[in-house]
C-alpha positions as CSV (number, residue, x, y, z in Angstrom):
1,X,7.2,-70.6,-32.3
2,X,7.3,-66.3,-30.7
3,X,4.7,-64.5,-29.7
4,X,4.8,-61.9,-32.9
5,X,4.7,-65.6,-35.6
6,X,1.8,-66.7,-33.6
7,X,0.3,-63.0,-33.2
8,X,0.6,-62.7,-37.6
9,X,-0.8,-66.4,-38.2
10,X,-4.0,-65.4,-35.7
11,X,-4.7,-61.9,-37.2
12,X,-4.2,-63.8,-41.4
13,X,-6.6,-66.3,-40.4
14,X,-9.2,-63.5,-39.7
15,X,-8.9,-61.9,-42.4
16,X,-8.6,-65.0,-44.3
17,X,-12.6,-65.5,-42.7
18,X,-13.6,-62.0,-43.1
19,X,-12.6,-62.0,-46.8
20,X,-14.8,-65.1,-46.9
21,X,-17.8,-63.8,-45.4
22,X,-17.5,-60.6,-47.4
23,X,-17.7,-62.9,-50.5
24,X,-21.2,-64.3,-48.8
25,X,-22.7,-61.3,-47.8
26,X,-22.5,-60.3,-52.0
27,X,-24.6,-63.8,-52.3
28,X,-27.4,-63.2,-49.4
29,X,-28.0,-59.8,-49.9
30,X,-29.5,-57.7,-52.9
31,X,-30.0,-54.1,-53.0
32,X,-33.3,-54.1,-55.0
33,X,-35.0,-50.9,-54.0
34,X,-35.2,-47.4,-56.2
35,X,-35.7,-45.6,-52.9
36,X,-34.8,-45.3,-49.2
37,X,-37.4,-46.5,-47.2
38,X,-37.6,-46.1,-43.4
39,X,-36.9,-50.1,-43.3
40,X,-33.7,-49.2,-44.5
41,X,-32.9,-47.9,-41.1
42,X,-34.2,-50.9,-38.9
43,X,-30.7,-52.2,-38.3
44,X,-32.5,-55.8,-40.3
45,X,-32.2,-57.5,-43.5
46,X,-33.0,-54.1,-45.0
47,X,-30.2,-52.1,-43.8
48,X,-27.8,-54.6,-44.3
49,X,-29.0,-54.7,-47.8
50,X,-28.0,-51.2,-48.2
51,X,-24.9,-51.3,-46.8
52,X,-23.7,-54.2,-49.0
53,X,-25.2,-52.7,-52.1
54,X,-23.6,-49.3,-51.7
55,X,-21.8,-48.8,-49.0
56,X,-19.5,-52.1,-48.6
57,X,-17.7,-52.3,-51.9
58,X,-17.3,-48.3,-52.2
59,X,-15.1,-48.1,-48.8
60,X,-14.1,-51.6,-48.5
61,X,-10.7,-52.0,-46.0
62,X,-9.8,-55.0,-43.9
63,X,-11.3,-52.8,-40.8
64,X,-14.4,-52.3,-42.6
65,X,-15.1,-55.5,-43.7
66,X,-15.1,-57.0,-40.5
67,X,-18.3,-54.9,-39.8
68,X,-17.9,-55.0,-35.9
69,X,-19.0,-52.4,-33.6
70,X,-16.1,-50.8,-33.6
71,X,-12.8,-50.7,-35.5
72,X,-9.5,-51.5,-33.9
73,X,-6.4,-50.7,-34.9
74,X,-2.8,-49.7,-33.6
75,X,-1.8,-46.0,-34.9
76,X,1.0,-47.1,-36.3
77,X,-0.4,-49.3,-38.5
78,X,1.1,-52.8,-37.7
79,X,-0.7,-56.1,-37.4
80,X,0.4,-56.2,-33.5
81,X,-2.9,-57.4,-31.6
82,X,-1.3,-55.2,-28.2
83,X,-1.9,-51.8,-27.6
84,X,-5.3,-51.1,-29.7
85,X,-7.5,-48.3,-30.0
86,X,-11.2,-48.6,-31.1
87,X,-13.1,-46.3,-33.0
88,X,-16.7,-45.7,-33.7
89,X,-19.3,-43.2,-34.6
90,X,-22.8,-43.7,-34.5
91,X,-26.0,-41.1,-35.4
92,X,-29.6,-40.4,-33.4
93,X,-32.8,-39.9,-34.5
94,X,-35.1,-41.0,-32.1
95,X,-38.5,-40.2,-32.2
96,X,-39.4,-38.9,-29.4
97,X,-36.6,-36.9,-28.0
98,X,-37.9,-37.4,-24.5
99,X,-38.8,-41.2,-23.5
100,X,-39.6,-43.1,-20.1
101,X,-35.9,-44.0,-19.2
102,X,-34.0,-41.5,-20.9
103,X,-33.6,-39.2,-23.7
104,X,-31.7,-38.7,-27.1
105,X,-29.0,-36.9,-25.3
106,X,-28.6,-39.8,-23.1
107,X,-29.1,-42.2,-25.7
108,X,-26.3,-41.1,-27.9
109,X,-23.4,-41.2,-24.7
110,X,-24.6,-44.8,-24.0
111,X,-24.8,-46.1,-27.3
112,X,-21.0,-44.9,-28.5
113,X,-19.8,-45.8,-25.4
114,X,-21.1,-49.6,-25.8
115,X,-20.0,-49.8,-29.1
116,X,-16.4,-49.3,-28.2
117,X,-17.3,-51.7,-25.0
118,X,-18.0,-54.5,-27.6
119,X,-14.5,-54.3,-28.4
120,X,-13.1,-54.5,-25.1
121,X,-11.9,-51.5,-25.0
122,X,-12.3,-48.7,-22.4
123,X,-13.9,-45.7,-23.6
124,X,-12.0,-42.6,-22.7
125,X,-13.5,-39.1,-25.5
126,X,-16.5,-38.7,-27.9
127,X,-17.4,-35.7,-30.4
128,X,-21.0,-35.4,-30.7
129,X,-22.3,-32.8,-33.6
130,X,-26.3,-31.2,-33.5
131,X,-28.3,-30.9,-36.8
132,X,-30.3,-28.5,-35.1
133,X,-34.0,-27.5,-36.8
134,X,-35.2,-23.5,-36.8
135,X,-37.7,-23.0,-34.1
136,X,-36.2,-25.8,-31.9
137,X,-36.9,-24.5,-28.5
138,X,-33.5,-24.2,-26.5
139,X,-35.1,-25.1,-23.4
140,X,-35.3,-28.8,-24.9
141,X,-32.0,-28.2,-26.2
142,X,-30.7,-27.5,-22.3
143,X,-32.4,-30.3,-21.3
144,X,-30.9,-32.9,-24.2
145,X,-27.2,-31.0,-23.3
146,X,-27.4,-31.5,-20.0
147,X,-28.2,-35.3,-19.9
148,X,-25.3,-35.7,-22.8
149,X,-23.0,-34.1,-19.8
150,X,-24.8,-36.1,-16.7
151,X,-23.9,-39.2,-18.8
152,X,-20.7,-38.8,-20.1
153,X,-19.5,-37.8,-16.0
154,X,-20.9,-41.0,-14.5
155,X,-19.3,-42.7,-17.5
156,X,-15.9,-41.3,-16.9
157,X,-15.9,-40.2,-20.6
158,X,-15.3,-36.5,-21.8
159,X,-17.0,-34.8,-24.5
160,X,-13.9,-33.3,-26.2
161,X,-15.0,-32.1,-29.7
162,X,-18.6,-31.0,-31.8
163,X,-20.2,-29.3,-34.2
164,X,-23.4,-27.8,-34.8
165,X,-25.4,-26.9,-37.9
166,X,-29.0,-25.3,-37.8
167,X,-31.4,-26.5,-41.4
168,X,-35.0,-24.4,-41.8
169,X,-37.8,-25.3,-40.3
170,X,-39.6,-28.6,-41.9
171,X,-36.1,-29.7,-43.1
172,X,-35.2,-31.9,-40.0
173,X,-37.3,-33.0,-36.7
174,X,-36.5,-30.8,-34.3
175,X,-32.6,-32.2,-33.6
176,X,-30.5,-35.3,-34.3
177,X,-27.0,-36.2,-32.8
178,X,-24.0,-37.4,-34.2
179,X,-21.2,-38.9,-32.1
180,X,-17.8,-40.7,-32.8
181,X,-15.9,-42.0,-29.6
182,X,-12.5,-43.7,-29.4
183,X,-11.0,-46.0,-26.7
184,X,-8.3,-48.2,-25.6
185,X,-8.6,-51.9,-25.9
186,X,-7.8,-53.6,-23.1
187,X,-8.6,-56.8,-24.6
188,X,-5.0,-58.1,-25.9
189,X,-6.6,-60.8,-28.2
190,X,-8.4,-60.9,-30.9
191,X,-12.5,-60.4,-30.4
192,X,-15.3,-60.1,-32.8
193,X,-17.9,-61.6,-34.9
194,X,-15.0,-64.1,-36.8
195,X,-13.9,-65.7,-33.3
196,X,-17.0,-67.8,-32.7
197,X,-16.5,-71.4,-32.6
198,X,-18.8,-74.1,-32.7
199,X,-19.1,-75.3,-28.8
200,X,-18.8,-71.9,-27.6
201,X,-21.9,-70.9,-25.2
202,X,-24.1,-67.6,-25.9
203,X,-25.1,-65.5,-22.9
204,X,-27.5,-62.8,-22.5
205,X,-26.8,-60.1,-20.0
206,X,-30.8,-59.4,-19.4
207,X,-34.5,-59.2,-20.4
208,X,-35.1,-58.2,-23.9
209,X,-37.2,-55.8,-25.8
210,X,-37.6,-52.6,-23.1
211,X,-36.2,-49.7,-25.2
212,X,-38.3,-50.7,-28.1
213,X,-41.7,-50.9,-26.5
214,X,-40.9,-48.3,-24.3
215,X,-40.6,-46.4,-27.5
216,X,-43.2,-47.2,-29.0
217,X,-45.6,-46.5,-25.6
218,X,-44.1,-42.9,-26.1
219,X,-44.6,-42.4,-29.4
220,X,-48.3,-44.3,-30.4
221,X,-49.9,-43.3,-27.4
222,X,-51.3,-47.0,-27.3
223,X,-53.8,-47.3,-24.8
224,X,-51.6,-50.2,-22.9
225,X,-50.8,-49.7,-18.7
226,X,-47.6,-50.4,-19.1
227,X,-44.1,-49.1,-16.7
228,X,-42.0,-50.5,-19.2
229,X,-39.0,-48.2,-19.3
230,X,-35.9,-47.7,-22.3
231,X,-33.0,-50.1,-20.6
232,X,-30.1,-47.6,-22.1
233,X,-27.0,-47.7,-20.2
234,X,-23.2,-47.4,-20.4
235,X,-21.8,-51.1,-20.4
236,X,-17.7,-50.9,-20.4
237,X,-17.7,-51.6,-16.4
238,X,-20.1,-54.7,-17.3
239,X,-17.1,-56.0,-19.8
240,X,-14.6,-55.0,-17.4
241,X,-16.0,-57.7,-15.6
242,X,-16.3,-60.3,-18.0
243,X,-13.3,-59.4,-19.7
244,X,-11.1,-59.9,-16.0
245,X,-13.6,-63.3,-14.8
246,X,-12.9,-64.8,-18.5
247,X,-10.3,-63.1,-19.9
248,X,-9.3,-65.0,-23.9
249,X,-12.5,-66.9,-23.4
250,X,-14.7,-64.1,-24.6
251,X,-14.9,-64.4,-28.4
252,X,-17.3,-61.8,-29.0
253,X,-19.0,-59.4,-27.4
254,X,-22.2,-57.3,-29.4
255,X,-25.5,-54.7,-28.0
256,X,-28.2,-55.9,-29.9
257,X,-30.0,-52.4,-30.6
258,X,-31.8,-52.0,-34.0
259,X,-33.0,-55.5,-35.2
260,X,-32.7,-56.9,-31.8
261,X,-31.2,-60.3,-30.4
262,X,-32.3,-62.1,-33.6
263,X,-30.2,-59.5,-35.9
264,X,-27.4,-59.7,-34.0
265,X,-26.9,-63.5,-34.0
266,X,-27.8,-63.6,-37.6
267,X,-24.9,-61.3,-38.3
268,X,-22.3,-63.0,-36.3
269,X,-23.4,-66.9,-37.5
270,X,-22.6,-65.0,-41.0
271,X,-19.3,-63.7,-40.0
272,X,-18.1,-66.6,-38.2
273,X,-19.4,-69.2,-40.8
274,X,-21.4,-71.2,-37.9
275,X,-24.8,-71.8,-36.7
276,X,-26.6,-70.7,-33.7
277,X,-28.7,-72.6,-31.6
278,X,-31.2,-70.8,-29.0
279,X,-33.7,-72.3,-26.1
280,X,-36.6,-70.2,-25.9
281,X,-37.4,-70.8,-22.8
282,X,-34.0,-69.6,-21.4
283,X,-33.9,-66.1,-23.0
284,X,-35.4,-63.4,-20.3
285,X,-38.4,-61.1,-21.6
286,X,-40.1,-59.0,-18.5
287,X,-43.6,-59.7,-18.8
288,X,-45.4,-56.2,-19.6
289,X,-42.8,-56.9,-22.9
290,X,-43.6,-60.1,-23.6
291,X,-47.5,-59.1,-23.2
292,X,-47.1,-56.1,-25.5
293,X,-45.4,-58.0,-28.3
294,X,-47.9,-60.6,-28.4
295,X,-50.7,-58.1,-28.5
296,X,-49.0,-56.0,-31.8
297,X,-47.5,-59.4,-33.2
298,X,-43.7,-58.2,-32.6
299,X,-41.4,-61.1,-31.6
300,X,-39.4,-59.8,-28.2
301,X,-35.8,-61.0,-30.2
302,X,-36.2,-58.5,-32.8
303,X,-37.0,-55.7,-30.4
304,X,-34.2,-52.8,-29.8
305,X,-32.1,-52.6,-26.7
306,X,-29.7,-50.5,-25.3
307,X,-28.6,-51.6,-22.4
308,X,-27.8,-55.3,-22.8
309,X,-25.2,-57.5,-24.2
310,X,-24.7,-61.1,-25.8
311,X,-21.5,-62.5,-25.1
312,X,-20.1,-65.4,-27.4
313,X,-17.8,-67.5,-24.7
314,X,-15.6,-70.6,-24.9
315,X,-18.1,-73.4,-23.0
316,X,-15.2,-73.7,-20.1
317,X,-16.0,-70.1,-18.9
318,X,-19.2,-69.9,-19.7
319,X,-20.7,-70.3,-15.9
320,X,-17.6,-68.1,-14.6
321,X,-18.8,-65.1,-17.2
322,X,-22.4,-65.8,-16.0
323,X,-21.2,-65.5,-12.6
324,X,-19.7,-62.3,-13.3
325,X,-22.7,-60.5,-15.1
326,X,-24.7,-61.3,-12.1
327,X,-22.3,-59.8,-9.4
328,X,-22.8,-56.8,-11.6
329,X,-26.1,-54.4,-11.8
330,X,-26.4,-54.4,-15.5
331,X,-26.2,-58.2,-15.3
332,X,-28.4,-59.4,-12.3
333,X,-30.5,-61.3,-15.0
334,X,-27.9,-63.1,-17.4
335,X,-28.8,-66.1,-18.7
336,X,-27.5,-69.2,-21.0
337,X,-29.2,-69.1,-24.0
338,X,-27.8,-70.4,-26.6
339,X,-24.7,-72.6,-28.4
340,X,-22.7,-71.9,-31.2
341,X,-23.0,-74.9,-33.7
342,X,-20.8,-76.4,-36.9
343,X,-23.8,-76.4,-39.3
344,X,-25.2,-75.4,-41.0
345,X,-22.8,-71.9,-41.4
346,X,-24.9,-68.6,-41.1
347,X,-28.4,-70.1,-39.9
348,X,-29.5,-69.3,-36.6
349,X,-32.3,-71.7,-35.1
350,X,-34.9,-71.5,-32.1
351,X,-36.0,-74.2,-29.7
352,X,-39.4,-72.9,-29.0
353,X,-41.4,-73.0,-25.5
354,X,-43.4,-76.0,-26.9
355,X,-41.0,-78.2,-28.0
356,X,-40.4,-77.0,-31.8
357,X,-37.6,-75.6,-33.9
358,X,-38.0,-72.5,-36.1
359,X,-35.3,-70.2,-38.3
360,X,-34.6,-66.5,-36.2
361,X,-34.4,-64.4,-39.3
362,X,-33.1,-60.8,-39.2
363,X,-35.9,-58.2,-38.5
364,X,-37.7,-57.9,-42.1
365,X,-39.5,-54.7,-42.4
366,X,-39.2,-52.0,-39.6
367,X,-42.3,-52.1,-37.2
368,X,-40.7,-49.3,-34.7
369,X,-38.2,-46.6,-37.0
370,X,-36.7,-44.3,-35.1
371,X,-36.0,-45.9,-32.2
372,X,-32.0,-45.1,-31.4
């Protein structure tokens, strides 16, 4: 069997799994709402109901149906998995605009870079579109733009095109930012939510929940002493290290942003028709974040992150991948937190600290709206 035939076989297999997943989503997600609510932007179950009820049926195609963080394709339209590009887009409406550890501009650059990185791509170019509210202070706009420029420079990407629109006072909330990004896929194999296999290990690059809790403290002015800061960071250099260390053993990468680790793993379990078993004791959480979640009745596994990634890898490269994470500044506190199982498909389970077992579902509702 030659390489082209082998590649074609792998692509066909993935497309078949994506189609089965698309059919499964139709039975899992239901849009009963008559109006949009804030929970539709949470990244959790309401978001998925909206996507599957409105957008996915209208825009369906093989690239979109994969539901990965970025679409990967060749410009010549072939299915060859070499010389591919990655393309992604995102919109940022975070409130407040400035928060401990970052701001909306820095977040927009990092978030777009990370979606490209999760496709195994080196980010190259970004676009940026600003929706500005009449009366928004120019001094704040300069601060946001300077932050974006600095973040892009540090990450080695260029902002090469953009757009600006202004709406009347009261028709927006200061500034919203839309971005798109394009990158060159370095992984010469297929990665994504359809690639998980039973026996794979689940790795997490560091403590969860920092970003969401930092935003909550900044927004609500809660009377809780804390120095929690957003973890916003560009992850492409960490991903490059993992690709170099583990190669084709990396099956899927995902940054657990809206909806947190719980939602991301549920998406992957559904996408690959597998089950995920997590060990709660292995999941890193900063004490300040854990304490805040206990006080507020939140689950750190459903809280957003902006500088962490999940890596699903073959068991034979799990230790190598973990060491590569530990050797990188953004993965010093990484851990192996779970295992992929065959049954029951589409489910995520958590072995609790007290020895119990509970289903870990997607985020329901939206305790922290507008976190990114």
